[in-house]
C-alpha positions in Angstrom: -0.1 0.1 0.0 1.1 3.4 -0.7 1.3 6.5 1.5 -2.0 8.1 -0.3 -4.9 7.0 1.7 -4.4 3.4 1.6 -4.5 3.2 -2.4 -2.4 0.4 -4.0 0.7 1.6 -5.9 0.3 2.6 -9.5 2.0 1.1 -12.4 3.8 3.5 -14.6 1.6 3.1 -17.4 -1.6 4.1 -15.1 0.2 6.9 -13.7 1.1 8.3 -17.1 -2.5 8.1 -17.9 -3.5 9.7 -14.9 -1.2 12.6 -15.3 -2.4 13.1 -18.9 -6.0 13.1 -17.8 -5.0 15.8 -15.0 -3.1 18.1 -18.0 -6.3 17.3 -20.1 -8.6 19.0 -17.4 -6.4 21.9 -16.8 -6.1 22.5 -20.5 -10.0 22.7 -20.6 -10.4 24.8 -17.4 -7.9 27.4 -18.5 -9.4 27.4 -22.1 -13.0 27.8 -20.7 -13.0 29.6 -17.5 -16.0 29.6 -15.5 -17.3 26.7 -17.6 -16.6 23.9 -14.9 -19.8 23.6 -12.9 -19.0 22.7 -9.2 -21.4 22.2 -6.2 -21.9 25.2 -4.0 -19.3 25.4 -1.2 -21.5 27.4 1.2 -25.3 28.1 2.0 -24.9 31.5 0.5 -23.4 30.5 -2.6 -26.4 28.0 -3.2 -28.6 30.7 -2.4 -27.2 33.1 -4.7 -27.3 30.4 -7.5 -31.0 29.8 -6.8 -31.8 33.4 -7.1 -29.8 33.8 -10.4 -31.5 30.9 -11.7 -34.9 32.2 -11.1 -33.8 35.2 -12.9 -32.3 33.3 -15.8 -35.7 31.4 -16.1 -37.7 34.8 -16.2 -39.2 34.0 -12.8 -37.8 37.1 -11.2 -36.6 40.5 -12.7 -33.0 40.3 -13.1 -33.1 44.2 -11.7 -33.9 42.7 -8.3 -30.4 40.6 -8.3 -27.4 42.0 -6.1 -23.8 40.9 -5.6 -23.0 37.6 -6.6 -26.3 36.3 -7.9 -26.1 39.3 -10.3 -22.5 38.0 -11.6 -23.6 34.4 -11.6 -26.8 35.2 -13.7 -24.4 36.8 -16.5 -21.4 34.3 -16.3 -23.0 30.9 -15.9 -25.2 28.9 -17.9 -28.9 27.7 -16.6 -27.4 24.0 -16.3 -24.6 25.2 -14.2 -26.9 27.4 -12.0 -29.0 24.4 -11.8 -26.1 22.3 -10.5 -25.0 24.7 -8.1 -28.7 25.7 -6.7 -29.7 22.1 -6.1 -26.4 21.5 -3.8 -27.9 20.4 -0.4 -27.3 22.9 2.3 -27.0 20.4 5.0 -23.5 20.6 6.5 -22.5 23.6 4.6 -21.2 26.6 6.3 -23.3 30.0 5.8 -20.3 31.5 4.2 -17.0 30.0 3.0 -14.0 30.7 5.0 -11.5 32.8 3.3 -8.6 30.1 3.7 
């Protein structure tokens, strides 16, 4: 067993496949900033995504948006907002720490 969380050792081939996959993800994310959707890291982020999604769908006027929800509505797709807004708030901090 290796020191990495009890995982078995990797062969050189497996290691090179993993490294190539990491480089592909890095190239994609740098070529497409803001296009990699992630779950919300805090309750506030989840709520802002919900407000932005509501405005994107036309359920709420965009003029009612402020701060993070306003920028999310203009920079994220409806699908990305759905993913972030659907994140469970259980166990999430109200605000993400600045560490």
